[in-house]
PDB file of N, CA, C and O in Angstrom:
ATOM      1  N   UNK A   1       0.829  -1.197   0.000  1.00  0.00           N
ATOM      2  CA  UNK A   1       0.000   0.000   0.000  1.00  0.00           C
ATOM      3  C   UNK A   1       0.869   1.255   0.000  1.00  0.00           C
ATOM      4  O   UNK A   1       0.593   2.216  -0.718  1.00  0.00           O
ATOM      5  N   UNK A   2       1.921   1.232   0.815  1.00  0.00           N
ATOM      6  CA  UNK A   2       2.795   2.394   0.905  1.00  0.00           C
ATOM      7  C   UNK A   2       3.578   2.579  -0.390  1.00  0.00           C
ATOM      8  O   UNK A   2       3.891   3.704  -0.777  1.00  0.00           O
ATOM      9  N   UNK A   3       3.895   1.466  -1.061  1.00  0.00           N
ATOM     10  CA  UNK A   3       4.609   1.550  -2.333  1.00  0.00           C
ATOM     11  C   UNK A   3       3.747   2.234  -3.388  1.00  0.00           C
ATOM     12  O   UNK A   3       4.260   2.997  -4.206  1.00  0.00           O
ATOM     13  N   UNK A   4       2.458   1.971  -3.377  1.00  0.00           N
ATOM     14  CA  UNK A   4       1.551   2.623  -4.324  1.00  0.00           C
ATOM     15  C   UNK A   4       1.475   4.124  -4.061  1.00  0.00           C
ATOM     16  O   UNK A   4       1.363   4.918  -4.995  1.00  0.00           O
ATOM     17  N   UNK A   5       1.537   4.508  -2.791  1.00  0.00           N
ATOM     18  CA  UNK A   5       1.538   5.931  -2.437  1.00  0.00           C
ATOM     19  C   UNK A   5       2.802   6.605  -2.965  1.00  0.00           C
ATOM     20  O   UNK A   5       2.736   7.714  -3.494  1.00  0.00           O
ATOM     21  N   UNK A   6       3.951   5.943  -2.827  1.00  0.00           N
ATOM     22  CA  UNK A   6       5.200   6.511  -3.326  1.00  0.00           C
ATOM     23  C   UNK A   6       5.194   6.606  -4.854  1.00  0.00           C
ATOM     24  O   UNK A   6       5.692   7.580  -5.419  1.00  0.00           O
ATOM     25  N   UNK A   7       4.641   5.610  -5.512  1.00  0.00           N
ATOM     26  CA  UNK A   7       4.540   5.653  -6.972  1.00  0.00           C
ATOM     27  C   UNK A   7       3.605   6.783  -7.398  1.00  0.00           C
ATOM     28  O   UNK A   7       3.863   7.476  -8.382  1.00  0.00           O
ATOM     29  N   UNK A   8       2.524   6.961  -6.653  1.00  0.00           N
ATOM     30  CA  UNK A   8       1.602   8.065  -6.939  1.00  0.00           C
ATOM     31  C   UNK A   8       2.268   9.420  -6.786  1.00  0.00           C
ATOM     32  O   UNK A   8       2.035  10.320  -7.593  1.00  0.00           O
ATOM     33  N   UNK A   9       3.097   9.578  -5.758  1.00  0.00           N
ATOM     34  CA  UNK A   9       3.818  10.840  -5.590  1.00  0.00           C
ATOM     35  C   UNK A   9       4.828  11.052  -6.717  1.00  0.00           C
ATOM     36  O   UNK A   9       5.022  12.180  -7.170  1.00  0.00           O
ATOM     37  N   UNK A  10       5.465   9.983  -7.166  1.00  0.00           N
ATOM     38  CA  UNK A  10       6.416  10.106  -8.273  1.00  0.00           C
ATOM     39  C   UNK A  10       5.700  10.533  -9.555  1.00  0.00           C
ATOM     40  O   UNK A  10       6.200  11.379 -10.297  1.00  0.00           O
ATOM     41  N   UNK A  11       4.542   9.953  -9.810  1.00  0.00           N
ATOM     42  CA  UNK A  11       3.754  10.339 -10.983  1.00  0.00           C
ATOM     43  C   UNK A  11       3.268  11.779 -10.843  1.00  0.00           C
ATOM     44  O   UNK A  11       3.263  12.537 -11.813  1.00  0.00           O
ATOM     45  N   UNK A  12       2.863  12.146  -9.639  1.00  0.00           N
ATOM     46  CA  UNK A  12       2.398  13.507  -9.404  1.00  0.00           C
ATOM     47  C   UNK A  12       3.517  14.527  -9.612  1.00  0.00           C
ATOM     48  O   UNK A  12       3.260  15.646 -10.054  1.00  0.00           O
ATOM     49  N   UNK A  13       4.759  14.146  -9.294  1.00  0.00           N
ATOM     50  CA  UNK A  13       5.872  15.070  -9.516  1.00  0.00           C
ATOM     51  C   UNK A  13       6.081  15.334 -11.007  1.00  0.00           C
ATOM     52  O   UNK A  13       6.481  16.432 -11.392  1.00  0.00           O
ATOM     53  N   UNK A  14       5.813  14.335 -11.842  1.00  0.00           N
ATOM     54  CA  UNK A  14       5.911  14.543 -13.287  1.00  0.00           C
ATOM     55  C   UNK A  14       4.766  15.427 -13.769  1.00  0.00           C
ATOM     56  O   UNK A  14       4.958  16.277 -14.638  1.00  0.00           O
ATOM     57  N   UNK A  15       3.579  15.230 -13.207  1.00  0.00           N
ATOM     58  CA  UNK A  15       2.404  15.987 -13.638  1.00  0.00           C
ATOM     59  C   UNK A  15       2.536  17.468 -13.298  1.00  0.00           C
ATOM     60  O   UNK A  15       2.136  18.315 -14.097  1.00  0.00           O
ATOM     61  N   UNK A  16       3.087  17.796 -12.136  1.00  0.00           N
ATOM     62  CA  UNK A  16       3.158  19.205 -11.728  1.00  0.00           C
ATOM     63  C   UNK A  16       4.443  19.889 -12.166  1.00  0.00           C
ATOM     64  O   UNK A  16       4.652  21.058 -11.842  1.00  0.00           O
ATOM     65  N   UNK A  17       5.303  19.196 -12.891  1.00  0.00           N
ATOM     66  CA  UNK A  17       6.506  19.846 -13.412  1.00  0.00           C
ATOM     67  C   UNK A  17       6.104  20.957 -14.375  1.00  0.00           C
ATOM     68  O   UNK A  17       5.260  20.742 -15.245  1.00  0.00           O
ATOM     69  N   UNK A  18       6.695  22.141 -14.232  1.00  0.00           N
ATOM     70  CA  UNK A  18       6.257  23.287 -15.051  1.00  0.00           C
ATOM     71  C   UNK A  18       6.800  23.256 -16.475  1.00  0.00           C
ATOM     72  O   UNK A  18       7.293  24.271 -16.968  1.00  0.00           O
ATOM     73  N   UNK A  19       6.718  22.120 -17.133  1.00  0.00           N
ATOM     74  CA  UNK A  19       7.167  22.022 -18.524  1.00  0.00           C
ATOM     75  C   UNK A  19       6.010  21.745 -19.466  1.00  0.00           C
ATOM     76  O   UNK A  19       6.183  21.816 -20.683  1.00  0.00           O
ATOM     77  N   UNK A  20       4.839  21.432 -18.940  1.00  0.00           N
ATOM     78  CA  UNK A  20       3.681  21.140 -19.768  1.00  0.00           C
ATOM     79  C   UNK A  20       2.949  22.438 -20.093  1.00  0.00           C
ATOM     80  O   UNK A  20       3.107  23.434 -19.388  1.00  0.00           O
ATOM     81  N   UNK A  21       2.166  22.430 -21.134  1.00  0.00           N
ATOM     82  CA  UNK A  21       1.520  23.670 -21.584  1.00  0.00           C
ATOM     83  C   UNK A  21       0.465  24.182 -20.602  1.00  0.00           C
ATOM     84  O   UNK A  21       0.277  25.393 -20.478  1.00  0.00           O
ATOM     85  N   UNK A  22      -0.225  23.276 -19.903  1.00  0.00           N
ATOM     86  CA  UNK A  22      -1.291  23.731 -19.005  1.00  0.00           C
ATOM     87  C   UNK A  22      -0.773  24.338 -17.714  1.00  0.00           C
ATOM     88  O   UNK A  22      -1.507  25.076 -17.057  1.00  0.00           O
ATOM     89  N   UNK A  23       0.460  24.056 -17.327  1.00  0.00           N
ATOM     90  CA  UNK A  23       0.979  24.625 -16.085  1.00  0.00           C
ATOM     91  C   UNK A  23       2.303  25.341 -16.285  1.00  0.00           C
ATOM     92  O   UNK A  23       3.094  25.439 -15.347  1.00  0.00           O
ATOM     93  N   UNK A  24       2.557  25.833 -17.464  1.00  0.00           N
ATOM     94  CA  UNK A  24       3.824  26.519 -17.720  1.00  0.00           C
ATOM     95  C   UNK A  24       3.908  27.858 -16.995  1.00  0.00           C
ATOM     96  O   UNK A  24       5.005  28.369 -16.769  1.00  0.00           O
ATOM     97  N   UNK A  25       2.772  28.427 -16.633  1.00  0.00           N
ATOM     98  CA  UNK A  25       2.812  29.697 -15.907  1.00  0.00           C
ATOM     99  C   UNK A  25       2.915  29.485 -14.391  1.00  0.00           C
ATOM    100  O   UNK A  25       3.043  30.453 -13.641  1.00  0.00           O
ATOM    101  N   UNK A  26       2.862  28.240 -13.941  1.00  0.00           N
ATOM    102  CA  UNK A  26       3.113  27.965 -12.528  1.00  0.00           C
ATOM    103  C   UNK A  26       4.596  28.131 -12.279  1.00  0.00           C
ATOM    104  O   UNK A  26       5.401  27.988 -13.200  1.00  0.00           O
ATOM    105  N   UNK A  27       4.960  28.427 -11.071  1.00  0.00           N
ATOM    106  CA  UNK A  27       6.375  28.451 -10.738  1.00  0.00           C
ATOM    107  C   UNK A  27       6.799  27.038 -10.329  1.00  0.00           C
ATOM    108  O   UNK A  27       6.068  26.078 -10.572  1.00  0.00           O
ATOM    109  N   UNK A  28       7.953  26.912  -9.722  1.00  0.00           N
ATOM    110  CA  UNK A  28       8.425  25.605  -9.281  1.00  0.00           C
ATOM    111  C   UNK A  28       7.867  25.206  -7.917  1.00  0.00           C
ATOM    112  O   UNK A  28       8.240  24.158  -7.390  1.00  0.00           O
ATOM    113  N   UNK A  29       6.989  26.011  -7.338  1.00  0.00           N
ATOM    114  CA  UNK A  29       6.447  25.747  -6.011  1.00  0.00           C
ATOM    115  C   UNK A  29       5.768  24.399  -5.842  1.00  0.00           C
ATOM    116  O   UNK A  29       6.153  23.638  -4.955  1.00  0.00           O
ATOM    117  N   UNK A  30       4.766  24.071  -6.665  1.00  0.00           N
ATOM    118  CA  UNK A  30       4.116  22.762  -6.525  1.00  0.00           C
ATOM    119  C   UNK A  30       5.075  21.601  -6.783  1.00  0.00           C
ATOM    120  O   UNK A  30       4.982  20.564  -6.127  1.00  0.00           O
ATOM    121  N   UNK A  31       5.992  21.768  -7.731  1.00  0.00           N
ATOM    122  CA  UNK A  31       6.949  20.724  -8.049  1.00  0.00           C
ATOM    123  C   UNK A  31       7.885  20.466  -6.870  1.00  0.00           C
ATOM    124  O   UNK A  31       8.164  19.315  -6.535  1.00  0.00           O
ATOM    125  N   UNK A  32       8.363  21.527  -6.251  1.00  0.00           N
ATOM    126  CA  UNK A  32       9.264  21.393  -5.100  1.00  0.00           C
ATOM    127  C   UNK A  32       8.512  20.791  -3.915  1.00  0.00           C
ATOM    128  O   UNK A  32       9.073  19.983  -3.176  1.00  0.00           O
ATOM    129  N   UNK A  33       7.259  21.172  -3.727  1.00  0.00           N
ATOM    130  CA  UNK A  33       6.479  20.624  -2.616  1.00  0.00           C
ATOM    131  C   UNK A  33       6.268  19.119  -2.784  1.00  0.00           C
ATOM    132  O   UNK A  33       6.391  18.367  -1.817  1.00  0.00           O
ATOM    133  N   UNK A  34       5.955  18.677  -3.993  1.00  0.00           N
ATOM    134  CA  UNK A  34       5.748  17.247  -4.227  1.00  0.00           C
ATOM    135  C   UNK A  34       7.066  16.496  -4.090  1.00  0.00           C
ATOM    136  O   UNK A  34       7.084  15.393  -3.543  1.00  0.00           O
ATOM    137  N   UNK A  35       8.166  17.064  -4.572  1.00  0.00           N
ATOM    138  CA  UNK A  35       9.459  16.409  -4.412  1.00  0.00           C
ATOM    139  C   UNK A  35       9.859  16.301  -2.939  1.00  0.00           C
ATOM    140  O   UNK A  35      10.458  15.309  -2.523  1.00  0.00           O
ATOM    141  N   UNK A  36       9.523  17.322  -2.160  1.00  0.00           N
ATOM    142  CA  UNK A  36       9.801  17.265  -0.724  1.00  0.00           C
ATOM    143  C   UNK A  36       9.001  16.144  -0.069  1.00  0.00           C
ATOM    144  O   UNK A  36       9.546  15.365   0.714  1.00  0.00           O
ATOM    145  N   UNK A  37       7.719  16.060  -0.384  1.00  0.00           N
ATOM    146  CA  UNK A  37       6.890  14.985   0.170  1.00  0.00           C
ATOM    147  C   UNK A  37       7.393  13.607  -0.262  1.00  0.00           C
ATOM    148  O   UNK A  37       7.403  12.668   0.534  1.00  0.00           O
ATOM    149  N   UNK A  38       7.805  13.492  -1.512  1.00  0.00           N
ATOM    150  CA  UNK A  38       8.330  12.230  -2.003  1.00  0.00           C
ATOM    151  C   UNK A  38       9.618  11.860  -1.278  1.00  0.00           C
ATOM    152  O   UNK A  38       9.809  10.700  -0.910  1.00  0.00           O
ATOM    153  N   UNK A  39      10.494  12.821  -1.071  1.00  0.00           N
ATOM    154  CA  UNK A  39      11.754  12.551  -0.377  1.00  0.00           C
ATOM    155  C   UNK A  39      11.551  12.142   1.070  1.00  0.00           C
ATOM    156  O   UNK A  39      12.190  11.204   1.547  1.00  0.00           O
ATOM    157  N   UNK A  40      10.675  12.832   1.766  1.00  0.00           N
ATOM    158  CA  UNK A  40      10.413  12.502   3.166  1.00  0.00           C
ATOM    159  C   UNK A  40       9.783  11.123   3.291  1.00  0.00           C
ATOM    160  O   UNK A  40      10.177  10.334   4.150  1.00  0.00           O
ATOM    161  N   UNK A  41       8.814  10.829   2.442  1.00  0.00           N
ATOM    162  CA  UNK A  41       8.154   9.529   2.510  1.00  0.00           C
ATOM    163  C   UNK A  41       9.061   8.400   2.043  1.00  0.00           C
ATOM    164  O   UNK A  41       8.962   7.284   2.554  1.00  0.00           O
ATOM    165  N   UNK A  42       9.925   8.662   1.100  1.00  0.00           N
ATOM    166  CA  UNK A  42      10.864   7.645   0.652  1.00  0.00           C
ATOM    167  C   UNK A  42      11.883   7.344   1.739  1.00  0.00           C
ATOM    168  O   UNK A  42      12.225   6.182   1.957  1.00  0.00           O
ATOM    169  N   UNK A  43      12.374   8.370   2.425  1.00  0.00           N
ATOM    170  CA  UNK A  43      13.298   8.151   3.536  1.00  0.00           C
ATOM    171  C   UNK A  43      12.613   7.390   4.658  1.00  0.00           C
ATOM    172  O   UNK A  43      13.222   6.522   5.282  1.00  0.00           O
ATOM    173  N   UNK A  44      11.358   7.706   4.917  1.00  0.00           N
ATOM    174  CA  UNK A  44      10.597   7.002   5.940  1.00  0.00           C
ATOM    175  C   UNK A  44      10.375   5.543   5.551  1.00  0.00           C
ATOM    176  O   UNK A  44      10.413   4.658   6.406  1.00  0.00           O
ATOM    177  N   UNK A  45      10.147   5.296   4.286  1.00  0.00           N
ATOM    178  CA  UNK A  45       9.915   3.932   3.798  1.00  0.00           C
ATOM    179  C   UNK A  45      11.192   3.093   3.882  1.00  0.00           C
ATOM    180  O   UNK A  45      11.133   1.897   4.171  1.00  0.00           O
ATOM    181  N   UNK A  46      12.324   3.709   3.633  1.00  0.00           N
ATOM    182  CA  UNK A  46      13.582   2.972   3.625  1.00  0.00           C
ATOM    183  C   UNK A  46      14.137   2.685   5.012  1.00  0.00           C
ATOM    184  O   UNK A  46      15.046   1.867   5.150  1.00  0.00           O
ATOM    185  N   UNK A  47      13.616   3.333   6.030  1.00  0.00           N
ATOM    186  CA  UNK A  47      14.050   3.061   7.401  1.00  0.00           C
ATOM    187  C   UNK A  47      13.586   1.667   7.811  1.00  0.00           C
ATOM    188  O   UNK A  47      12.588   1.158   7.300  1.00  0.00           O
ATOM    189  N   UNK A  48      14.318   1.059   8.734  1.00  0.00           N
ATOM    190  CA  UNK A  48      13.945  -0.273   9.209  1.00  0.00           C
ATOM    191  C   UNK A  48      12.601  -0.234   9.932  1.00  0.00           C
ATOM    192  O   UNK A  48      11.755  -1.103   9.725  1.00  0.00           O
ATOM    193  N   UNK A  49      12.411   0.756  10.763  1.00  0.00           N
ATOM    194  CA  UNK A  49      11.157   0.949  11.478  1.00  0.00           C
ATOM    195  C   UNK A  49      10.611   2.311  11.047  1.00  0.00           C
ATOM    196  O   UNK A  49      11.093   3.334  11.534  1.00  0.00           O
ATOM    197  N   UNK A  50       9.620   2.359  10.149  1.00  0.00           N
ATOM    198  CA  UNK A  50       9.203   3.626   9.557  1.00  0.00           C
ATOM    199  C   UNK A  50       8.653   4.661  10.524  1.00  0.00           C
ATOM    200  O   UNK A  50       8.619   5.848  10.201  1.00  0.00           O
ATOM    201  N   UNK A  51       8.222   4.233  11.706  1.00  0.00           N
ATOM    202  CA  UNK A  51       7.633   5.203  12.620  1.00  0.00           C
ATOM    203  C   UNK A  51       8.642   5.836  13.563  1.00  0.00           C
ATOM    204  O   UNK A  51       8.328   6.830  14.219  1.00  0.00           O
ATOM    205  N   UNK A  52       9.822   5.296  13.644  1.00  0.00           N
ATOM    206  CA  UNK A  52      10.851   5.902  14.478  1.00  0.00           C
ATOM    207  C   UNK A  52      12.200   5.679  13.836  1.00  0.00           C
ATOM    208  O   UNK A  52      12.418   4.672  13.162  1.00  0.00           O
ATOM    209  N   UNK A  53      13.092   6.602  14.040  1.00  0.00           N
ATOM    210  CA  UNK A  53      14.421   6.493  13.443  1.00  0.00           C
ATOM    211  C   UNK A  53      15.389   5.728  14.330  1.00  0.00           C
ATOM    212  O   UNK A  53      16.531   5.500  13.932  1.00  0.00           O
ATOM    213  N   UNK A  54      14.964   5.327  15.522  1.00  0.00           N
ATOM    214  CA  UNK A  54      15.874   4.658  16.450  1.00  0.00           C
ATOM    215  C   UNK A  54      16.135   3.224  16.053  1.00  0.00           C
ATOM    216  O   UNK A  54      17.224   2.712  16.310  1.00  0.00           O
ATOM    217  N   UNK A  55      15.182   2.559  15.437  1.00  0.00           N
ATOM    218  CA  UNK A  55      15.356   1.193  15.010  1.00  0.00           C
ATOM    219  C   UNK A  55      15.061   0.178  16.104  1.00  0.00           C
ATOM    220  O   UNK A  55      15.101  -1.027  15.857  1.00  0.00           O
ATOM    221  N   UNK A  56      14.767   0.648  17.303  1.00  0.00           N
ATOM    222  CA  UNK A  56      14.427  -0.278  18.383  1.00  0.00           C
ATOM    223  C   UNK A  56      12.917  -0.338  18.542  1.00  0.00           C
ATOM    224  O   UNK A  56      12.224   0.669  18.399  1.00  0.00           O
ATOM    225  N   UNK A  57      12.428  -1.507  18.834  1.00  0.00           N
ATOM    226  CA  UNK A  57      10.987  -1.663  19.042  1.00  0.00           C
ATOM    227  C   UNK A  57      10.681  -1.571  20.526  1.00  0.00           C
ATOM    228  O   UNK A  57      11.303  -2.237  21.353  1.00  0.00           O
ATOM    229  N   UNK A  58       9.720  -0.740  20.836  1.00  0.00           N
ATOM    230  CA  UNK A  58       9.309  -0.575  22.221  1.00  0.00           C
ATOM    231  C   UNK A  58       7.973  -1.258  22.426  1.00  0.00           C
ATOM    232  O   UNK A  58       7.118  -1.240  21.540  1.00  0.00           O
ATOM    233  N   UNK A  59       7.796  -1.838  23.547  1.00  0.00           N
ATOM    234  CA  UNK A  59       6.543  -2.497  23.836  1.00  0.00           C
ATOM    235  C   UNK A  59       6.729  -3.516  24.931  1.00  0.00           C
ATOM    236  O   UNK A  59       7.809  -3.631  25.512  1.00  0.00           O
ATOM    237  N   UNK A  60       5.682  -4.252  25.211  1.00  0.00           N
ATOM    238  CA  UNK A  60       5.788  -5.254  26.273  1.00  0.00           C
ATOM    239  C   UNK A  60       6.730  -6.374  25.871  1.00  0.00           C
ATOM    240  O   UNK A  60       6.803  -6.760  24.705  1.00  0.00           O
ATOM    241  N   UNK A  61       7.454  -6.891  26.866  1.00  0.00           N
ATOM    242  CA  UNK A  61       8.428  -7.974  26.607  1.00  0.00           C
ATOM    243  C   UNK A  61       7.778  -9.299  26.554  1.00  0.00           C
ATOM    244  O   UNK A  61       8.451 -10.309  26.346  1.00  0.00           O
TER     245      UNK A  61
END
C-alpha cells in the first residue's frame, strides 16, 4: 500500500513539473512541494522501522 503511495507521488511530480503547456505559468512551487513529500516519505519507507528512526521496538516484553 505504501509503495503505491510513493509511486503516486512520483507520478504527481511529473504531472506538476512546469514544462507542460497547461501549467507553464506555474512556478516551481508545486513541483518542489511534491518532491519534498516524495523525499520525506521515501526516507521514511527505507528506514527499518518507519515510525521511528531509532530502530528499536518498544513495547511489552
